[in-house]
C-alpha positions in Angstrom: -319.5 4.5 93.1 -319.5 5.9 89.6 -317.5 9.2 89.4 -318.1 11.7 86.6 -315.8 14.7 86.2 -315.8 17.6 83.8 -312.4 17.9 82.1 -313.1 20.6 79.6 -316.1 22.1 77.7 -316.4 24.5 74.8 -319.3 26.6 73.6 -319.7 28.0 70.1 -322.6 30.2 69.0 -324.6 29.0 72.0 -327.2 31.5 73.0 -325.3 34.7 73.9 -321.8 32.9 74.0 -319.9 33.2 70.7 -316.8 31.2 71.8 -315.8 30.1 75.3 -313.8 27.2 76.7 -312.9 26.3 80.2 -310.9 23.4 81.4 -311.4 22.6 85.1 -309.6 19.2 84.6 -311.9 17.6 87.1 -311.3 20.2 89.8 -313.8 22.5 91.5 -313.7 26.0 90.0 -315.4 29.4 90.2 -316.6 31.2 87.1 -317.1 34.9 87.8 -318.7 37.7 85.8 -321.3 40.5 85.8 -324.9 39.7 85.3 -325.8 38.7 81.8 -322.3 37.6 81.0 -323.4 34.1 80.4 -322.8 32.2 83.7 -326.2 30.4 83.8 -325.8 29.8 80.0 -322.8 27.6 80.8 -325.0 25.3 82.8 -327.7 25.4 80.1 -325.0 24.3 77.5 -323.9 21.4 79.7 -327.4 20.1 80.1 -328.2 20.7 76.4 -325.2 18.7 75.4 -326.3 15.7 77.4 -330.1 15.9 77.2 -331.2 18.5 74.7 -332.7 20.6 77.5 -331.7 23.7 79.4 -330.9 23.7 83.1 -334.5 24.4 84.0 -335.5 21.1 82.2 -337.1 22.9 79.3 -336.8 21.1 76.0 -338.4 23.7 73.8 -335.9 26.4 74.3 -333.8 28.1 71.5 -330.0 27.7 71.8 -329.4 29.9 68.8 -328.0 33.4 69.1 -330.6 36.1 68.8 -330.7 39.6 67.3 -331.7 42.6 69.4 -335.2 42.3 68.0 -335.5 38.7 69.2 -335.0 37.1 65.8 -332.5 34.3 65.2 -329.0 35.1 63.8 -329.1 32.8 60.7 -326.0 31.0 59.7 -324.7 30.5 63.2 -325.1 26.9 64.4 -325.0 26.3 68.2 -322.7 23.6 69.4 -321.2 22.3 72.6 -318.2 20.0 73.0 -317.1 18.5 76.3 -314.7 15.9 77.6 -315.9 14.0 80.6 -314.0 11.5 82.8 -316.1 8.6 83.8 -314.5 6.3 86.4 -311.1 7.5 85.2 -311.8 7.0 81.5 -312.2 10.1 79.2 -315.1 10.4 76.7 -315.7 13.3 74.3 -319.3 14.3 73.6 -320.5 16.8 71.0 -323.9 18.2 70.0 -324.6 20.7 67.2 -327.9 22.1 65.9 -327.3 22.7 62.2 -329.5 24.8 59.9 -330.8 22.9 56.8 -331.4 24.8 53.6 -332.7 23.5 50.3 -333.2 25.1 46.9 -336.5 23.8 45.3 -336.3 23.2 41.6 -337.4 26.2 39.6 -336.9 28.7 42.5 -334.1 31.2 42.9 -334.2 31.4 46.8 -333.3 28.7 49.3 -335.9 27.5 51.8 -335.1 26.7 55.4 -336.1 23.3 56.7 -336.2 22.1 60.4 -332.7 22.2 62.0 -330.8 18.9 62.3 -329.2 17.7 65.5 -325.7 16.3 65.0 -324.2 14.1 67.8 -320.9 12.4 68.2 -319.3 10.3 70.9 -315.5 10.2 70.7 -315.9 11.8 67.2 -318.1 8.9 66.0 -321.5 10.2 64.6 -324.5 8.9 66.6 -328.2 8.8 66.0 -330.3 10.6 68.6 -331.7 7.4 70.1 -328.2 5.9 70.4 -326.7 9.0 71.9 -329.6 9.2 74.4 -329.2 5.5 75.3 -325.5 6.0 75.9 -326.0 9.0 78.2 -328.7 7.1 80.0 -326.3 4.2 80.6 -324.0 6.7 82.3 -326.6 8.4 84.4 -330.4 8.6 84.4 -331.7 12.1 83.4 -333.8 12.5 86.5 -330.9 11.4 88.7 -328.6 13.8 86.9 -330.8 16.8 87.6 -330.9 15.8 91.3 -327.1 15.5 91.5 -326.0 18.6 89.6 -328.3 21.3 90.8 -328.6 22.2 94.5 -332.1 23.5 94.0 -333.4 20.6 91.9 -334.6 18.4 94.8 -336.6 21.1 96.5 -338.2 22.2 93.3 -340.0 18.9 93.1 -343.6 18.6 94.3 -343.6 17.8 98.0 -345.2 14.4 97.3 -342.3 13.5 95.0 -339.7 14.7 97.5 -341.3 12.6 100.2 -341.4 9.5 98.0 -337.7 9.9 97.1 -336.7 10.4 100.7 -338.6 7.3 101.9 -336.8 5.3 99.1 -333.5 6.1 100.9 -334.4 4.0 104.0 -335.8 0.7 104.9 -339.5 1.1 105.9 -340.5 0.9 109.5 -342.4 -2.4 110.1 -345.7 -2.4 111.9 -344.2 -4.6 114.7 -341.4 -2.1 115.3 -343.8 0.8 115.6 -346.3 -1.1 117.8 -343.5 -2.2 120.2 -342.2 1.4 120.4 -345.5 2.9 121.3 -345.7 1.0 124.6 -349.3 -0.1 123.7 -348.4 -3.3 122.0 -351.3 -5.5 123.2 -354.0 -3.0 122.4 -352.6 -2.1 119.0 -352.0 -5.7 117.9 -355.6 -6.4 118.6 -356.8 -3.2 116.8 -354.7 -3.8 113.7 -355.1 -7.6 113.5 -357.2 -7.4 110.3 -356.6 -3.9 109.0 -353.8 -1.5 108.3 -353.6 1.7 110.4 -354.8 3.9 107.6 -357.8 1.5 106.8 -358.6 1.4 110.5 -358.6 5.2 110.7 -361.0 5.4 107.8 -363.3 2.7 109.4 -363.3 4.6 112.7 -364.0 7.9 111.0 -367.0 6.4 109.1 -368.4 4.8 112.3 -368.0 8.1 114.2 -369.9 10.0 111.6 -372.7 7.5 111.6 -372.9 7.4 115.4 -372.9 11.2 115.6 -375.8 11.5 113.2 -377.8 9.2 115.4 -376.7 10.8 118.7 -377.6 14.3 117.4 -381.1 13.1 116.7 -381.7 11.4 120.0 -382.5 14.5 122.2 -385.4 15.5 119.9 -386.7 11.9 119.8 -386.6 11.7 123.6 -388.3 15.1 123.9 -391.1 14.0 121.5 -391.6 10.7 123.3 -391.7 12.5 126.7 -394.3 15.0 125.5 -396.4 12.1 124.2 -396.8 10.6 127.7 -400.5 11.3 128.9 -401.3 12.4 132.5 -400.8 9.3 134.7 -403.8 7.9 136.7 -403.5 7.6 140.5 -404.9 4.0 140.2 -402.9 1.2 138.8 -403.9 -0.5 135.6 -404.5 -3.8 137.3 -406.8 -2.3 139.8 -408.7 -0.4 137.0 -409.3 -3.7 135.1 -410.7 -5.3 138.3 -413.0 -2.3 138.7 -414.1 -2.6 135.0 -415.1 -6.2 135.5 -417.1 -5.3 138.6 -418.9 -2.4 136.8 -419.8 -4.5 133.8 -421.5 -7.0 136.1 -423.4 -4.1 137.7 -424.4 -2.8 134.3 -425.9 -6.1 133.3 -428.0 -6.1 136.5 -429.0 -2.5 136.0 -430.1 -3.2 132.4 -432.2 -6.1 133.5 -433.9 -3.8 136.1 -434.6 -1.3 133.4 -436.2 -4.0 131.1 -438.3 -5.2 134.0 -439.5 -1.7 134.8 -440.3 -1.0 131.2 -442.8 -3.9 130.9 -446.2 -2.6 129.7 -444.7 0.8 128.6 -446.7 2.7 125.9 -443.9 5.2 125.0 -441.9 3.1 122.5 -442.0 5.9 119.8 -440.9 8.6 122.1 -438.1 6.4 123.5 -436.9 5.6 119.9 -437.0 9.3 119.0 -435.1 10.2 122.1 -432.5 7.4 121.3 -432.0 8.8 117.8 -431.6 12.3 119.1 -429.1 11.1 121.8 -427.1 9.2 119.1 -426.9 12.4 116.9 -425.9 14.3 120.0 -423.1 11.8 120.7 -421.9 11.8 117.1 -421.7 15.6 116.9 -419.9 15.7 120.3 -417.3 13.3 119.0 -416.8 15.2 115.7 -416.5 18.5 117.6 -413.9 17.1 120.0 -411.9 15.5 117.1 -411.9 18.9 115.2 -410.5 20.7 118.3 -407.9 17.9 118.7 -406.8 18.2 115.0 -406.2 22.0 115.4 -404.1 21.4 118.5 -402.2 18.6 116.8 -401.2 20.9 114.0 -399.8 23.4 116.5 -398.0 20.6 118.4 -396.4 19.5 115.2 -395.1 23.1 114.6 -393.8 23.1 118.2 -391.9 19.8 117.7 -390.4 21.0 114.4 -389.3 24.4 116.0 -387.9 22.5 119.0 -385.7 20.5 116.7 -384.5 23.7 115.0 -383.7 25.2 118.4 -381.6 22.1 119.3 -379.7 22.5 116.0 -379.1 26.2 116.6 -377.9 25.3 120.2 -375.4 22.8 118.7 -374.1 25.5 116.2 -373.8 28.0 119.0 -371.9 25.6 121.2 -369.5 24.7 118.3 -368.9 28.4 117.6 -368.1 29.0 121.3 -365.7 26.1 121.4 -363.9 27.4 118.2 -363.6 30.8 119.8 -362.1 29.4 122.9 -359.6 27.3 120.8 -358.6 30.5 119.0 -358.0 32.3 122.3 -355.9 29.4 123.5 -353.9 29.5 120.2 -353.3 33.3 120.7 -352.0 32.7 124.3 -349.6 30.0 123.0 -348.4 32.2 120.1 -348.0 35.2 122.3 -346.0 33.3 124.9 -343.8 31.8 122.2 -343.2 35.3 120.7 -342.3 36.8 124.1 -339.8 33.9 124.6 -338.2 34.6 121.2 -337.9 38.3 122.0 -336.1 37.4 125.2 -333.9 34.9 123.4 -333.0 37.4 120.7 -332.0 40.0 123.4 -329.8 37.4 125.2 -328.0 36.5 121.9 -327.6 40.1 120.8 -325.9 41.0 124.1 -323.3 38.2 123.7 -319.8 39.6 123.7 -316.7 38.1 122.2 -314.6 36.3 124.8 -311.1 37.7 124.4 -309.7 34.6 126.1 -310.4 32.7 122.9 -307.5 34.7 121.3 -305.1 32.8 123.5 -303.9 29.3 122.8 -305.4 27.1 125.6 -302.3 24.8 125.5 -299.3 27.1 125.5 -301.0 30.3 126.7 -299.6 32.4 123.9 -301.7 34.8 121.8 -302.9 33.3 118.5 -301.5 34.6 115.3 -303.3 37.7 113.8 -305.0 35.7 111.0 -306.1 33.0 113.4 -307.5 35.7 115.8 -309.5 37.2 112.9 -310.8 33.8 112.0 -311.9 33.1 115.6 -313.6 36.6 115.8 -315.3 36.0 112.4 -316.5 32.6 113.5 -318.1 34.1 116.6 -319.7 36.9 114.6 -321.0 34.5 112.0 -322.4 32.1 114.6 -324.0 35.0 116.5 -325.5 36.4 113.3 -326.8 33.0 112.3 -328.5 32.5 115.7 -330.1 36.0 115.5 -331.2 35.3 112.0 -332.8 32.0 113.0 -334.5 33.6 116.1 -335.7 36.5 113.9 -337.2 34.0 111.4 -339.0 32.2 114.2 -340.2 35.5 115.6 -341.7 36.5 112.2 -343.5 33.2 112.1 -344.8 33.6 115.7 -346.0 37.1 114.8 -347.8 35.6 111.8 -349.4 33.1 114.2 -350.5 35.8 116.5 -352.1 37.7 113.6 -353.8 34.5 112.4 -355.1 33.8 115.9 -356.5 37.4 116.3 -358.2 37.1 112.9 -359.6 33.7 114.0 -360.9 35.2 117.3 -362.6 38.0 115.4 -364.1 35.6 112.9 -365.3 33.2 115.7 -366.7 36.1 117.8 -368.8 37.1 114.8 -369.8 33.5 114.4 -370.9 33.3 118.1 -372.9 36.5 117.8 -374.6 35.3 114.6 -375.3 31.9 116.1 -376.7 33.5 119.3 -379.0 35.8 117.3 -380.3 32.8 115.3 -380.8 30.8 118.5 -382.7 33.7 120.1 -384.9 34.1 117.0 -385.9 30.4 117.0 -386.4 30.5 120.8 -388.8 33.4 120.4 -390.7 31.6 117.7 -391.0 28.5 120.0 -392.3 30.6 122.9 -394.9 32.2 120.5 -396.1 28.7 119.3 -396.4 27.4 122.9 -398.4 30.5 123.8 -400.7 30.0 120.7 -401.2 26.3 121.7 -402.2 27.3 125.3 -404.5 30.1 124.1 -406.1 27.9 121.4 -406.7 25.1 123.9 -408.3 27.6 126.4 -410.5 29.2 123.7 -412.3 25.9 122.8 -415.9 26.2 124.0 -417.3 23.0 125.7 -419.6 21.1 123.3 -422.5 21.4 125.8 -422.4 25.2 125.4 -422.6 25.2 121.6 -425.8 26.1 119.8 -426.1 22.7 118.1 -425.7 20.9 121.4 -428.2 23.1 123.2 -430.8 22.6 120.4 -430.4 18.8 120.4 -430.4 18.7 124.2 -433.7 20.7 124.1 -435.2 18.1 121.7 -434.0 15.3 123.9 -435.5 16.9 127.0 -438.8 17.4 125.1 -439.0 13.7 124.3 -438.2 12.9 127.9 -441.1 15.1 129.1 -443.4 13.3 126.7 -442.3 10.0 128.0 -442.8 11.2 131.6 -446.3 12.5 130.8 -447.4 9.2 129.2 -445.8 6.9 131.8 -448.0 4.9 134.2 -447.4 4.1 137.8 -444.1 2.3 137.0 -442.5 5.5 135.6 -440.7 6.3 138.7 -439.2 2.8 139.1 -438.1 2.9 135.4 -436.4 6.3 135.9 -434.5 5.1 138.9 -433.4 2.0 137.2 -432.3 3.9 134.0 -430.5 6.5 136.0 -428.5 3.8 137.8 -427.7 2.1 134.5 -426.5 5.4 133.0 -424.3 6.2 136.0 -422.7 2.7 135.7 -422.1 3.2 132.0 -420.5 6.5 132.7 -418.2 4.8 135.2 -417.3 2.1 132.6 -416.5 4.7 130.0 -414.3 6.6 132.5 -412.5 3.4 133.5 -411.9 2.4 129.8 -410.3 5.8 129.2 -408.1 5.5 132.3 -407.0 2.0 131.2 -406.2 3.2 127.7 -404.2 6.1 129.2 -402.4 3.8 131.6 -401.4 1.5 128.7 -400.2 4.5 126.7 -398.2 5.9 129.7 -396.5 2.5 130.1 -395.7 2.3 126.4 -394.3 5.8 126.2 -392.3 5.5 129.4 -390.8 2.3 128.0 -390.0 4.1 124.7 -388.3 7.0 126.6 -386.3 4.4 128.7 -385.2 2.6 125.5 -384.1 5.9 123.9 -382.0 6.8 127.0 -380.5 3.3 127.0 -379.6 3.8 123.4 -378.0 7.1 124.1 -375.9 5.6 126.9 -374.9 2.7 124.5 -373.9 5.2 121.8 -371.8 7.2 124.3 -370.0 4.0 125.3 -369.3 3.1 121.7 -368.2 6.6 120.9 -365.8 6.5 123.9 -364.3 3.2 122.6 -363.8 4.7 119.2 -362.1 7.7 120.8 -359.8 5.3 122.6 -359.0 3.5 119.4 -358.5 6.7 117.5 -356.0 7.8 120.3 -354.1 4.5 119.9 -353.9 5.0 116.1 -352.6 8.5 116.7 -349.9 7.2 119.0 -349.1 4.6 116.3 -348.9 7.2 113.6 -346.8 9.7 115.7 -344.4 7.0 116.7 -344.0 5.8 113.1 -343.5 9.4 111.9 -340.8 10.0 114.5 -339.0 6.8 113.6 -339.1 7.6 109.8 -337.9 11.1 110.3 -335.0 9.9 112.5 -333.9 7.3 110.0 -334.0 9.8 107.1 -332.3 12.7 109.0 -329.4 10.4 110.0 -328.5 10.4 106.3 -327.9 14.2 106.3 -325.4 16.5 108.1 -327.0 19.9 107.7 -330.6 19.3 106.7 -333.4 17.9 108.8 -336.6 16.9 107.0 -340.1 17.4 108.5 -342.4 14.8 107.0 -345.5 15.4 109.1 -347.2 18.3 110.9 -349.9 18.2 113.6 -352.9 20.3 112.6 -355.1 22.3 115.1 -357.6 19.5 115.3 -354.9 17.0 116.3 -354.8 15.3 113.0 -351.5 14.4 111.4 -350.9 15.9 107.9 -348.2 14.5 105.5 -345.7 17.1 104.2 -342.1 17.2 103.1 -340.1 20.3 104.2 -336.4 20.7 104.4 -335.3 22.5 107.5 -331.9 24.1 108.5 -331.7 24.9 112.2 -335.5 24.9 112.4 -335.9 27.3 109.5 -338.0 26.0 106.5 -336.3 25.9 103.1 -339.4 26.9 101.2 -340.1 30.1 103.2 -337.6 31.8 105.5 -334.2 30.2 104.6 -331.7 32.6 103.1 -330.1 31.8 99.7 -326.7 30.8 101.2 -328.3 28.3 103.5 -330.4 27.0 100.7 -327.4 26.3 98.5 -325.5 24.5 101.3 -328.7 22.6 102.1 -329.0 21.5 98.5 -325.4 20.4 98.5 -326.0 18.3 101.6 -328.9 16.7 99.9 -326.8 16.0 96.8 -324.2 14.3 99.0 -326.8 11.9 100.3 -328.4 11.3 96.9 -325.0 10.6 95.4 -324.5 7.9 98.0 -327.9 6.5 97.2 -327.5 6.5 93.4 -323.8 5.6 93.7 -323.0 8.3 91.2 -320.9 11.5 91.6 -321.5 14.2 88.9 -320.3 17.8 88.5 -322.5 20.3 90.5 -323.2 23.7 89.0 -323.8 26.2 91.9 -325.5 29.3 90.6 -325.5 32.6 92.6 -322.5 31.2 94.6 -321.4 34.7 95.6 -324.1 34.6 98.4 -322.2 31.8 100.2 -319.1 32.5 102.4 -318.2 28.8 102.6 -319.7 26.4 100.2 -320.4 23.0 101.7 -317.9 20.3 100.9 -319.0 17.6 98.4 -317.2 14.6 96.9 -318.4 15.9 93.5 -316.7 18.5 91.5 -318.2 22.0 91.9 -318.6 24.6 89.2 -319.5 27.8 91.2 -321.1 30.6 89.2 -320.4 33.9 90.9 -321.7 37.4 90.2 -318.7 39.8 90.2 -317.6 43.1 88.7 -315.7 41.3 85.9 -317.1 42.4 82.5 -316.0 39.1 81.0 -316.1 35.6 82.4 -313.0 34.7 84.6 -312.1 31.3 85.9 -310.2 30.4 89.1 -309.8 27.3 91.2 -311.9 27.1 94.4 -309.7 27.1 97.5 -310.2 24.9 100.6 -311.4 28.0 102.5 -314.1 28.6 100.0 -315.2 24.9 100.1 -315.5 23.7 103.7 
């Protein structure tokens, strides 16, 4: 362990200090004075001597004395001279910032050039780089800041604080964590090829991909179900047998028609009728296709709106879930706050036990000064407990306020989502109504003007054929009517077979989509199980790391992780004293002692002890004990700086 002590230090023309020397001789001392008497300047001078920076780590600061208008007092060179004891050996260090003036040839006035830094070690002049190298061989600059200023560590970014703390301990191995979770077999298999963080990223990506597909399945199932035609009462196999039978009958009927038509003189009329009938059929097909196209457009709008409705339903459901979570958070925060109020009342009603003023061994009353010490200890302990509970109460009140704000926000979100859902539902109802009305408004083709005109012309040709027919006309008509009926039956059966095939295909498609939905749910459940295992792994690792780190400290506990509302674990680094965060609610006295506790641990880690400058030390009743020398800077009524040795009562 390298031990650095401050034996003496002198300041000359340094900032607001004209001449000042103090000689702690390696002991802990208190330097007292009113505000603006130069207490913090003493620390600035010490760091400037070693590193050319002030105590706030600012290199571009001006150590020269200033006039009341902020200009430099020329001719006064700042300098600091100190004697340190390093592992029992004294060394004298000196830094001076000297003005440099030259008189150019031919000019009457001198001109000021950049100031020159003069450095010595044991009175031997040094170049800046050599002086810096020597200081660095004693103590690294970053380490020095951590070991001499109780606030230095907690002024770092939380990421840097966390990295430094983790360097103090041996890392927790995966095998240790896995065994500690009680889920060793499952975790070993899960982490066989990937780290926990990589596996979390993989699972998150898989969940996002699965969720996208799962969210789209209800619409796809709905569309496939809507596309299923009305199912025939006769099976497809039976329909195909009927089709074969009717085709054979049609062949026979057509032969009968041909035989009956032998000797017929109405070929022209029949051709004309056939052409008219063909035109009739073509127009009928075009008319039906046009109607179907109009209905298809409406159905497309219906499907699109149905998808929008499903999306709005999901948003509404999510908003309701968030609202319920906010209400639950409010209940938890309110319960916590009520418990703290009760706890505060219990502590505030605690009375001093007069029996403590009697020696438990001999039964005699303690001496007056000891009695006062016991009473003071009780009052301080009670005050600290009340202060801690008050801090927790303030935080719980904040949590209640946050929860109420979240409830108000989520209530508005639910109302907004409900309004949007109702709007889309109304639009869907309107589209369905339009579809039904449009379908009902379509006039059968037979009742249209074009159909009636063509049918009239066809009937005219038929009458001409009937008029010119001979004795075989009746037989021909009977044969033709039979053939037409058979053809109609064949057309009907073909339509039913096509519908049956489409029903089967669409039903199979719906079945496949439902199977895929079940498959995705199973995969999602497996991913949830894996995610839970990884959370258990992370929480266990977190606990083990925090325990290892916190064993190194007497006063401070570090919180390296926090659990968010969604259950995710977020990395942080917050120093805590009795559960109170350093960065927010901890009072200045506790912050100073927490910083000293941290310095003790870092000194052990770096194997270096260096003088600690404790600014605003007047706020601390008892400064935490350190192996290092302490220079306490205390605000007092003294108009000039006064120096006194710190007593054991002041350093405990």
